[in-house]
C-alpha positions, -999 to 999 in steps of 0.1 A, spaced: 224 -544 286 203 -548 255 173 -532 272 193 -502 282 205 -497 247 170 -501 233 156 -476 258 183 -450 248 175 -455 211 138 -451 219 144 -419 238 166 -406 210 138 -414 185 113 -396 207 135 -366 207 139 -368 169 101 -370 166 96 -340 188 122 -321 167 104 -330 135 71 -319 149 87 -286 160 102 -281 125 68 -288 109 52 -262 132 79 -237 124 74 -243 87 37 -237 90 43 -204 108 68 -194 82 43 -202 54 16 -182 72 40 -152 75 50 -155 38 13 -154 28 7 -124 50 37 -106 34 24 -114 -1 -11 -101 9 5 -69 23 25 -64 -9 -6 -68 -31 -24 -43 -9 5 -19 -12 6 -22 -50 -32 -15 -51 -27 16 -29 1 28 -50 -20 24 -82 -49 43 -65 -26 71 -54 -11 74 -89 -45 76 -104 -55 103 -79 -24 123 -86 -31 122 -123 -67 132 -117 -57 160 -94 -32 173 -120 -60 175 -146 -83 193 -122 -56 218 -113 -51 228 -149 -89 233 -154 -90 254 -122 -61 275 -134 -79 282 -167 -112 291 -149 -93 314 -125 -76 332 -154 -109 336 -172 -125 349 -141 -98 376 -136 -100 384 -173 -137 390 -170 -133 410 -138 -106 432 -155 -128 438 -185 -157 447 -163 -136 471 -143 -123 487 -175 -159 490 -188 -172 506 -156 -142 529 -154 -148 540 -190 -185 546 -182 -175 568 -151 -152 589 -173 -180 598 -197 
């Protein structure tokens, strides 16, 4: 009777030990996933910063290109007016 009771207690302790090992493995997996998520968030923030910088840089370039385009058309218009005036004389 005592041996049967002890064997049941031992089997329950073995099951508890297995459960603790399973929980430890699951916790390790969760920690690994949390670290990966943190790394992805850091990478996402870096990419957002780079995109913002590129957008600001692009906006500056667009304004310079607009000014150059306007100057080009102004010079073309002056040149056409000059040649038209020369042809009338």
